RORO-389875 format. One record per residue (C-alpha): x, y, z; residue in one letter. Coordinates in steps of 0.001 Angstrom, whole numbers, plus 524288, in hexadecimal, padded with zeros to 5 digits. Each point is the difference from the previous one (the first is absolute). Layout:
BEGIN
X|Y|Z|A
...
//
This chain:
BEGIN
DCE73|7A3EA|0FA25|M
80367|7F8B6|7F305|S
80018|80D79|7F87B|G
80950|8056A|80A9C|L
8092A|7F416|7FEE0|L
7FFCC|800F1|7F0EC|S
804A0|80E84|80121|I
80A6D|7FC97|80903|F
804F2|7F533|7F716|C
7FF88|808E4|7F493|F
80704|80B6B|8074F|M
809C9|7F6CB|804FF|S
80295|7FA57|7F27F|A
8029E|80DDF|7FAE0|I
80878|80415|80B5A|Y
80805|7F37E|80123|F
7FF1C|7FD59|7F0C6|K
7FC8D|7F320|802A2|I
7F616|7FBFA|7F4F8|N
7FB44|7F374|805F3|L
7F8B4|8083A|80A70|L
7F678|804A9|7F503|F
7FB21|7F199|7FF4A|I
7FF2D|7FD66|80E1A|L
7F201|80582|801F7|P
7FB6A|7F7A7|7F4AA|F
8064A|7F438|805FA|V
7F84B|801C0|80C8F|F
7F3DD|80378|7F7E7|L
7FE88|7F331|7F95C|F
80046|7F779|80C81|P
7F533|809A4|804F6|A
7F742|7FE48|7F42A|L
8017B|7F16B|801AC|V
7FC05|8006D|80E83|L
7F5B7|80A19|7FE53|L
7F919|7FB8A|7F2E6|D
80704|7F6D6|7F77C|F
7F483|80206|7F6B3|R
80853|80B4C|7FB05|I
80B72|7F78B|7FE2E|V
7F7B1|7F699|7F789|F
7FB13|80B1B|7F61A|F
80E3E|8048B|8002E|M
804CA|7F32F|7FC1E|M
7F637|80025|7F51E|L
803C9|80D4D|7FB1D|L
80E83|7FBD6|7FE64|V
7FD37|7F132|7FB92|L
7FE49|803AD|7F119|P
80D39|8078B|7FFC7|V
807D0|7F6B8|808E9|S
80C54|7FB9E|7FA2B|V
805DB|7F1D8|80034|E
80CA7|800D5|8074A|S
80A89|7F75E|8058B|Y
80608|8011D|80D39|L
80AED|7F6C0|7FF85|G
7FA0F|7F296|7FBEC|G
7F21B|804E6|80497|F
7F721|80494|7F609|G
7F4D4|80962|80478|T
7F731|80AD4|7FA19|D
8024E|80D09|80601|L
7F9B2|807B8|80679|P
7F39A|7F709|7FF58|S
804F6|7F293|805D9|E
805A3|805D7|80C84|P
7F282|8066E|80244|L
7F8D3|7F2F8|7FD7B|V
8089E|7F954|8097A|M
7FD0A|80AA7|80A1A|V
7F126|7FE3A|7FC62|L
800F9|7F188|80161|A
804D2|8008C|80E8D|V
7F5F9|80AFB|80236|C
7F57E|7F6C9|7FA8C|T
803E7|7F47F|8092C|V
7FFD9|80A5F|80C6D|L
7F2DD|80523|7FB6C|Y
7F9C5|7F297|7FF34|L
805B6|7FC18|80D2D|L
7FAA9|80B92|8065F|Y
7F30B|800C5|7F8D4|Y
7FD17|7F1D6|8011A|R
7F1AE|801AD|7FD6A|Q
8046D|804C3|7F1EF|E
80209|7F12B|7FCB1|L
7F18E|7FD2E|80243|S
7FD2B|807F2|7F39D|N
7F98C|7F71B|7F5CC|P
809A7|8045C|7F688|A
80AE9|7F762|80645|Y
7F740|7F42B|7FDDF|K
7FF1D|8018B|7F15D|H
804CE|7F568|7F77E|P
80997|8085E|7F872|I
806A0|803A4|80DE2|V
7FFF6|7F121|8043D|I
80605|7FB51|7F275|V
80AC4|80AD4|800B6|L
802E0|7FBEA|80EB9|A
800ED|7F1A4|7FB56|L
8098A|8034A|7F4E6|M
80939|80746|809AF|F
7FF55|7F487|8098D|C
80326|7F673|7F523|W
80B9C|8085E|7FC05|S
80508|7FFF7|80D6C|V
7FE94|7F0D0|8007A|F
80675|7FD4D|7F301|V
80B42|808DA|80482|T
80387|7F55A|80885|L
803DA|7F86E|7F3E9|F
80577|80B00|7F897|S
80D01|7FE67|7F801|T
80482|80CBE|805A7|D
7F8F7|8036A|80C5F|V
80653|80D61|800F6|F
7F9D3|80459|7F34D|L
7F251|7FA48|80435|S
8006F|80750|80D4E|I
802D8|80C94|7F87B|K
7F446|7FD1D|7F740|Y
7F7CC|7FD4C|80CA5|L
803BA|80CAC|80658|L
7FCFE|807C1|7F42A|A
7F327|7F894|7FDC3|K
7FB33|802C1|80E8E|S
801CC|80E7B|7FEDF|W
7F98C|7FFB1|7F2C9|Y
7F418|7F958|80544|L
7FF5E|80837|80CB1|L
802F1|80D74|7F983|G
7F90E|7FDF5|7F270|F
7F49A|7F665|803AB|F
7FD17|800B4|80F52|I
80216|80E93|801EF|L
7F766|803AA|7F439|P
7F557|7F790|8052F|I
80115|80878|80C68|I
800C4|80DBF|7F9F9|F
7F874|7FEFA|7F287|L
7F266|7FEE6|8052D|R
7F9E0|80CCF|7FC12|N
7FE91|80936|7F35F|K
809FD|80A27|80554|K
80AA3|7F593|80351|S
7FDFF|7FA5D|7F1AB|L
8015E|80D40|7F9CE|Q
80BD2|8024E|807E7|Q
804FF|7F29F|7FBE7|F
7FD7C|803D0|7F124|F
80643|80D3E|800EA|W
80BA8|7FC06|8076D|C
80339|7F5F2|7F530|L
7FA72|80851|7F48F|Y
8085F|80C16|80182|I
80D73|7FB1E|800CF|P
7FC9F|7F533|7F57B|T
7FB62|80A40|7F6C6|F
80BA3|807F7|80230|L
80878|7F3C8|7FD7C|S
7F934|7FDCA|7F344|I
803CE|80CD7|7FB23|W
80E75|7FE0B|8045A|Y
80052|7F39A|7F8FF|V
7F917|8055C|7F3A7|M
80968|80C5A|7FF4B|V
80BD7|7F6B0|80165|R
7FA9F|7F779|7F5FC|H
7FC97|80AFB|7F681|G
80D9B|8057C|80030|L
803DB|7F277|7FB39|K
7F5B5|8003F|7F573|G
7F590|7F715|806C2|F
807BB|7F47B|7F993|T
7FD4A|7F1D6|8051F|F
80DE9|7FD5E|803F9|D
8014F|80BC6|8084E|T
7F373|7FE66|80879|I
807C9|7F7F7|80A89|T
80937|80A95|80239|N
7F6A6|80A1C|8002A|A
7F776|7F9BF|80B41|V
80C93|7FFBF|8095A|H
802B1|801C6|80ACA|P
7F173|8014E|8045E|I
7FBAD|7F2A2|7F9FC|Y
8080C|7F37B|7FF34|R
7FC3F|7FDE0|7F16F|N
7F582|80397|7F61A|H
7F7F2|7F4B9|803FC|V
7FE83|803EF|80E23|N
7FD87|80DF9|7FAD3|Y
7F53B|7FBF6|7F6C8|A
7F9B2|7F662|8080E|V
7FED1|80966|80C29|Y
7FAE2|80B99|7F911|I
7F644|7F638|7F933|A
7FB7A|7FB1E|80D2A|M
7FE65|80E73|80539|L
7F7D8|803DA|7F3B6|L
7F298|7FA3F|804EA|P
8012A|80829|80B9A|F
8011C|80BD4|7F824|V
7F30D|7FD10|7FA37|F
7FAA4|7FE49|80D0E|L
80573|80C1B|805BB|A
7F9BA|8080E|7F3C0|K
7F31B|7FBBB|805C5|S
801A3|80717|80CA3|W
80083|80DD5|7FA77|Y
7F769|808CB|7F806|A
802D1|801BC|7F167|A
80364|80ED4|8029C|D
80A3C|7FD35|80AB9|T
80F3F|800BB|7FDCF|F
80199|7F1C9|80520|K
7F663|7FA2B|7F6FE|Y
80616|8076C|7F43E|K
80DD7|7FB08|80510|L
7FBBC|7F22A|80140|L
7F8F0|80113|7F29D|K
80C0B|804A5|7F966|C
80945|7F5C0|8070F|S
7F8C8|7F48E|7FA4B|I
80557|801A4|7F121|P
80D24|802E6|806CA|V
7FFAB|7F2AB|807AD|F
7FBA7|7F995|7F372|L
80B1D|8067D|7F7FD|L
809C0|7FC70|80AA4|A
7FC08|7F245|7FF0E|I
800C6|7FF8D|7F188|Y
80D8F|80649|80028|L
80479|7F670|80A7D|S
800A5|7F5BF|7F490|Y
7FAD7|7F5A7|80A0C|T
7F7D5|7F599|7F9FC|R
7FA60|7FAE6|80C6E|G
7FB61|80D3C|802F1|A
7FA1E|802C6|7F318|W
7F89D|7F28E|8015B|L
7FC0D|804B5|80E05|A
7F94F|80BE4|7FB57|V
7F819|7F829|7F6DA|V
7FD62|7F67E|80ACB|A
7FA9F|809D5|808FB|M
7F6A6|804A6|7F5FA|A
7FB66|7F1CC|7FD0A|V
7FFEA|7FCA5|80F19|Y
7F784|80C0B|80316|F
7F470|7F9BE|7F8A3|F
80408|7F1E9|80648|V
7FCC2|806EE|80CBC|L
7F41F|807E1|7FB29|R
7F9D7|7F323|7FAC3|F
80385|7F6EB|80B08|N
8085A|7F76A|7F7AA|L
80C4C|7FDEF|8091D|T
7FC05|7F115|80283|K
800CE|7FDAB|7F0C3|Y
80C7B|806F3|7FE26|V
80701|7F918|80B62|L
7FACF|7F1FF|7FAC7|V
803E1|803C9|7F204|L
80D84|804F9|80401|T
802BB|7F36D|8086E|S
7FCD7|7F75B|7F472|I
8088B|8074D|7F672|V
80BC6|800C8|80A28|A
7FEA0|7F183|80352|I
7FE3F|7FBDE|7F175|G
80C31|8084E|7FBC9|F
8084F|7FAB3|80AC7|S
7FBE7|7F1FE|7FD27|V
80351|802CA|7F14B|Y
80CB2|8063E|8015B|I
8059F|7F65A|80964|L
7FAEB|7F39D|7F977|K
809FC|7F8B7|7F8CC|D
808B7|80CC1|80171|N
7F7C4|806D0|7F63A|N
806FD|80C2F|80413|Y
80BE4|7FC03|7F824|L
7F88A|801D3|7F400|K
7FFF4|80EEA|80179|Y
80E87|80144|803A9|A
8057C|80BB6|7FA08|P
80CB0|801D0|7F7D5|N
80A5B|8048E|80963|Y
80610|808A3|7F5AC|E
7F39C|806AE|7FC1F|H
7FAD0|80253|80E6B|T
803AD|80E25|802B1|I
7FC33|80CAF|8067A|Y
7F9A6|8093B|7F620|H
801DD|80EEB|800DA|D
7F3D3|80282|7F82A|E
7F228|7FD2D|80518|L
7FAF4|7FA82|7F327|A
80B7E|7F608|7FF96|D
7FDCB|7FCFD|80E09|H
7F118|7FCD9|7FE50|L
802E6|7F803|7F370|A
80A00|7F7C9|806AF|S
7F737|7FDC5|80B63|T
7F6B0|7F862|7F75D|F
80ACC|7F933|7F8FA|E
805BF|7FB91|80CD0|M
80D0C|807AE|7FDEB|E
7FE9F|80A9D|808E3|D
80A30|7FE5C|80AA6|M
7F7E8|80369|80C1A|S
7F495|7F6A6|7FB54|T
80992|7F4C2|7FDD9|V
806BF|802B4|80CBC|E
7F3A8|7FF5A|80689|R
7FD41|7F230|7FAA4|F
80DF0|7FC9C|8037F|Y
7FDBE|80282|80E12|R
7F20C|7FB16|7FFF3|W
80527|7F1BC|7FAF6|I
80A6B|80129|80AAC|A
7F628|802DC|809BC|A
7F772|7F433|7FCEF|V
80C5C|7F707|80006|N
803A2|805CC|80CEB|L
7F252|7FD4D|8057E|F
800AC|7F147|7FBF8|R
80B1C|7FEA4|8099B|E
7FAB0|807FB|80B89|H
7F0DD|7FF65|7FE9C|P
7FB64|80174|80D28|L
80832|80AFB|806B6|V
8084C|80511|7F540|G
80E1F|8051A|80162|V
7FC0E|80AA5|80954|G
7FAC1|80E6B|7FEDB|P
8090F|808BA|7F8CA|N
80852|7F413|7FB22|N
7FBB6|7FE99|7F150|F
80B74|80768|7FA08|V
80A2B|7F7B7|80800|S
7FAC5|7F329|7FB8B|N
7F912|80065|7F2A6|Y
80BEA|7FFE1|7F657|K
80203|7F15E|8013C|K
7F224|7FDAE|7FBA0|Y
800BC|80837|7F35B|T
7FE67|7FB3F|7F23B|V
80A01|80560|7F71B|T
7F727|7FFB0|7F3C9|A
7F9F8|80CCA|80603|Y
80BB9|805DF|804D2|E
802B6|80EBF|7FBDA|T
80A5B|80B24|800C4|Y
7FAD9|80379|80D4F|I
7FEDD|7F2E1|805F3|S
80B38|8023D|808FF|D
7F6E3|80896|807F4|N
8094C|809F8|80576|E
7F4DD|8074C|80593|E
7FBEB|7F477|807BA|K
7F1A7|800F1|7FC4D|S
7F63C|7F4E5|80230|T
7F775|7F7A7|7F812|V
7F695|80AD8|7FAC1|H
7F3F9|7F94B|803A3|N
7FB04|7FFCA|80E50|Y
7F880|7F2E4|7FF19|F
80C80|7F997|7FCAF|L
807D7|807AE|809C5|L
7F7E3|7FB23|80A31|L
7FF8A|7F251|7FAD1|L
80ED2|7FECD|8002C|T
8035B|807EB|80C94|E
7F503|7FBBA|80836|Q
7FA0D|7F43C|7F95F|G
7F2B4|7FB07|7FBA8|L
7F7E5|8048D|80CC2|P
804B4|80DC5|7FE7D|A
7FB9A|8009D|7F159|L
7F2DA|7FA59|8042A|A
7FE47|80A74|80B17|L
80396|80B1D|7F658|Y
7F5A7|7FA31|7F605|V
7F688|7FFB1|80B31|V
803B0|80E00|80323|L
7FCD4|80438|7F192|L
7F2F8|7F9EB|7FFE6|F
7FC4D|8051D|80D93|A
8044C|80DD8|7FBB6|V
7F862|8001F|7F2F0|L
7F466|7F949|80512|L
7FF3C|8093F|80C21|T
80141|80B68|7F6D0|A
7F44E|7FA32|7F78A|Q
7F7EE|7FCF3|80BB1|K
801E9|80CE4|806A7|T
7FDB4|80721|7F341|Y
7F2AE|7F9C5|7FE7B|N
7FB2A|80385|80DF1|V
804D7|80E60|80228|V
7FA68|80C13|7FBF2|S
8033D|80649|7F27A|E
80960|80A47|8065C|N
80772|7F504|80705|R
800C3|7F861|7F357|R
80983|809FA|7FB1E|K
8097D|7FCF3|80ADD|Y
7FE55|7F1DA|7FD23|I
80254|80102|7F20F|A
80C4D|807EA|80129|A
805BB|7F722|809E8|V
7FCE2|7F42E|7F857|T
80518|805C2|7F30D|L
80CAD|803B3|8069F|C
80067|7F242|8058D|V
7FE9A|7FA69|7F1E1|V
80A3E|807E1|7FAA1|V
80944|7FA77|80AB0|F
7FB81|7F1FA|7FE2F|L
8015C|8002C|7F118|L
80EB3|80598|8010B|N
802C1|7F7B9|80B0C|N
7FF52|7F440|7F6B0|T
80ABE|80563|7F8A0|L
80868|805DC|80B02|S
801FB|7FE89|80E4A|D
7F95C|80C5C|8060C|L
7FA9B|7FC10|80CE7|V
80BE9|80496|80762|E
80310|80BE5|7F63D|A
7FFC9|80CB6|80817|N
7F5CF|807F1|7F8D0|K
7F84F|7F55F|7F8FE|V
7FEC7|7F62E|80A4B|G
7FCD7|80A00|80B1B|S
7F4B5|8058F|7F7FD|L
7FB07|7F1D2|7FDFE|F
7FFC9|7FD19|80E4A|F
7F95C|80CC3|80305|M
7F587|7FD44|7F5DC|C
7FDAF|7F361|806CF|L
7FE5B|80756|80C8B|A
7F64A|809B9|7FADC|I
7F7B4|7F3FC|7F98C|L
7FFD8|7F8DA|80D19|V
7FB55|80CD6|8069F|N
7F50C|80110|7F616|F
7FCD6|7F1DA|8001D|A
7FEF9|7FF37|80EAC|S
7F73C|80CBE|80018|D
809F4|80761|808C7|T
80071|80C0D|7F7B4|V
7F895|80BA1|804ED|A
7F21F|80259|7FB99|G
803EE|80CCA|7FA6B|E
8058A|7F8E5|7F3AE|M
7F144|7FF1C|7FC27|D
//
């Protein structure tokens, strides 16, 4: 019947010369897919996610075509859970990671009542709700066996690999220079940081996928050859956080292997607290204030790296400029912050001019470039505390699960954990949780980890 309808539409389009009739069968096809098996829509969304483009419809920013699909999938998830209520009895939904994420969302709703701009906060809550439903809850439902995890990987890998070649060709035509990488990643990626972090996060899954196939197969050879391509792309992105993340992955693999996560978390906490106390005590941060005239953006990589250590790199100094403002803002709004999505409209009066740079007017309206401080300023101390609990829960769950599962399952836990490590490291230098490609992959990794930790993944994985 659907075939006859399609033929009728095509013939009518030709006869009446109405091109829109060519699209009509596909307009009917999508709702049919949603109603019959929205699993197909989920993997369709994964397929377009890596090449989705940030767009603005009036004053509303979205990522097309992935975000509308996620919104549809969020509604489908709610309807699915209402119809199959027994799904909620799954032990995965009682896992600490799920509980902490639910508490974080509930706190965001609560602090919106005190927001300096409620409209902006509601926009944040809407986007957060379909992110959590489409990128976290739905993967818990769908990614429970080897076949679905393989589909998950290939749906992300194929368009990502193609996008890497797209960027490298464009970058190569400009001479692979440091100052042209941002233009080269457009329009697929917002900037070179999102590009580098995303492909670095996907890299551990390439190593995992390689283990699925025999050495003489095409897929094995493709994946083996793509590893140096990924590494080259990360290097040519000229993103310091991504470079550091590649090293961190190699180190953290041994942390996981030798059950050292607890010690790493304790050491990291001590260093973070010690640095914060030192830099804020007696306004010590003013000792490192740069010379405004010398703080510039460098076109050459060597100059860029040198100026980073000399505190004369513009992006580094601008981060300190906003971090100091964030701390001052927090002191005035310690419990509930200024409301989700409200940092940009509130931080300017809390800045310190000693760290001002040529880009401090912030025309692109970017945020604090540190997710810990973003939560602290927008949602208060409880939000930060919950996020720290989430980090501990994620890394300790990964370690505990890695210790008890079979050797074959350990490969999956390692890939997920290393992906998360890349994200967490770069999230201290940027705000990536709500970034379309990066944040979505982070939430899906948490979902996969929850499934393995709750032992809801099919036995075929062994």
